[in-house]
N, C-alpha and C positions, 0 to 999 in steps of 0.2 A: 564046245570046249576049246580053249585057246591054245595055240602053239607058241613056243618061245618067240618065233619070228613075228607072229601077230602082236605079241606084247611089246616088241621093240618099236613097232610103228604106230602104237596108240598115240593119239593127239588130243589136246583139250577139246571137250565137247562129247567125246566118246562115253558110252555108258558100259559099265562092267559089273558083274556079280562076283563077289569074292567072299567065300565062306558064308554064303547065304544072304549077304547084304548087298544091295545095289548102290553103286557109286557113280559119280560123274568125274571124269578126268578134268581137273582144274588147271594143272600145270604139268609139263613134261620137261625134264632136264636131261641133257646129254652131257656126260662127264668123259673126259679123255685125258689120259696121262701121257707124259713125254715118250714113254716106251711103246705107245700105240694101244695099250689096254683101254677099253672103253665100256661104259654101261649106261643104262637109262634108269631114271626114277620118275614115277608118275605120282602126283599128289591126287588122291582120291577123296571126294567129299560126298556126304550123304545128307540130303534134306530130310529123309525119313528118320534117321537115327541121330542126326546132329553131330555125327562123328567124322573124323577124317583119318586117313591112313596113307602111308607111302608104299608103293609097290616098286621094288628094286629088281631090275631085270639085267642079268649078266648073260650076254649071248652064249658064252661057253660054260656057264656055271649055274648056280642056283637062282631061283626066284624067291625073294624074301618080302614078307609083309611086315612093315614097321607100324606099330600102333601109337604113333605120336612121339613127341620128344619133350624133354625138360632141359632147362639151362643148368650148367654146372657153375659152381662158385670158384672154380680153379681151373688151371690148365693141366690136362692129363700128361703124364710122363711118357706114355707109350711103352709101358712095361710089357714084358713078354707074357705075363699072367696077371689077371685082376680078379678081385672078388666083387660080385655084384648080386645084391639081394640073396646073400648066403650061398651062392654058387661060384665055382672057380671057372674062369673063361681064359682060353689061350689066345694070344695074338694071332690072328689069321692073316691080316695084311694091313699095311699102312702106306701112306703116301700123300702126294699132292696131285690134284687134277684140275684142269681148267673146265669150266662149265658154261653152257648157254641154255637159256630156257625158252620155251614156247608157252605163252600164257593165254588163258581163256579170256580174261578181261583186264589185263594190265600190260604194261610195256615189258618186253623181254629183258631178262637180266643176264649178265655174264660176269665172270670173275674166276677166282681160284678157291678150291676146297682143300683143306688139310684134314686128314681123317686117320682113325685107328679103328679097325674092326676086329672084334673078339668073338669066339665061338665056343660053345659046348653043346655037343649033339646037334639038334636042329635049331637051337636058340642062338641069337645074335645080339650083341651089344655094340653100338657104334658111337664113337666120340667124333664130332666134327665141328669145324670152325670155318666160316667164310673169311677169305683174306682181308676183306674190307671191314671186319669186325674183330673184336677181341673176346666175344662171347662164345664159349664152347657149349655145345648141346650134346645130350646123350639120348639115344633112342634104343628101344628094345624091339626085337623082331623075331620071326621064326620062318623057317623054310616052308614053302608051299609048292605043291605039284601044279605046274602051269595048266595041266589038263583039268584042274578043278576050278579054273577061272573061266567065266563065260563072258564073251563080248556080246552085249545086249544090242547096242546100236552104235 
């Protein structure tokens, strides 16, 4: 079972088991804000199920599994509360962060992320936009105990 520290040092090519499904780490992104706050996100893909997920690892906070994203047809306002799929979510955090990726089979990327993260219980909704794009994405996720994640190889 993985520790939070082990999850922060995952790199492309590693194999992990999350909620019973096995995935390969395709991309690792390190985000860092001007105030020093930082976190990691790992893009996980599965040849077996044909699905992908994002594993968000906050060194001092929760580990969140996001099950994909969709594009928005508008720019979110960053309201203190939103309604998403019939549930009310409170703004948990928002900001701008620089990022740099490590890729399994592509050139590393870097840039800036603008985001709003909302929460209700263990559920999360995140709106984000890369600074080099005008397209906003929304992703849904939930908290997961890092001890339930297994690093396979």
